[in-house]
C-alpha positions, 0 to 999 in steps of 0.5 A: 474492453476496459479501455472504454471505461478507462477514464471512469476507472482512473478517476475512481482509483484517484478518488479512493487514494485521495480518501485514504490520504485524507482519512488514514492516520499520519502515523504512517507514510502514505503515497504522495498525491502530486498536483502536477501529475495524474498518478493512478494508484492501481496499488495504494502502498503505505509504509508502516514500522517493520516490527508491526507489519506482519501483526497488523496485516494479520489483524486487518485480515481478521477484520475482513481487510485483505492487504498485500505485500507486492514486493517482499524481496528487493530485486537485487536479492532475488534469484533472477538477479544473483548474477549481478553480484549484489548482496544484502546491504547494497541497497538499504532503502529498497531493503527497508521498504521491502519490510515496511510496505503494505498495499491496502485494497484499492479497486474501482468498484469498492463501495464508499462504506468499504473504503470507510471501513478499511480506513477506520479499521486500519486507524484503530489498529495503528493506534493500538500498536503505536 
């Protein structure tokens, strides 16, 4: 059913990601929007300092902005990978990302006012913490 609307949905994800990239503070790491590719951004994942992530997430939720942490445990540290023999420290970049990533709300039917509100609240809180 969604395939009939795939172009609309894809364009909408890209529009929202572009809005976030333009309007969110540069105090955080945002996803790259690459001109030579058509990235869809079904998740809009940003990086914030690990020391503020949980507090930021809680304060955003208090303000009506629900965020997610999609990959809180790096694959090499998950139970399903235990037999591979990896330990903490073997993939430091993955481990750092697991403690600093937050996914902001992104779905095609977000209203303009909702997207603006999310960006505004996020920027206000980041300015408070950093």
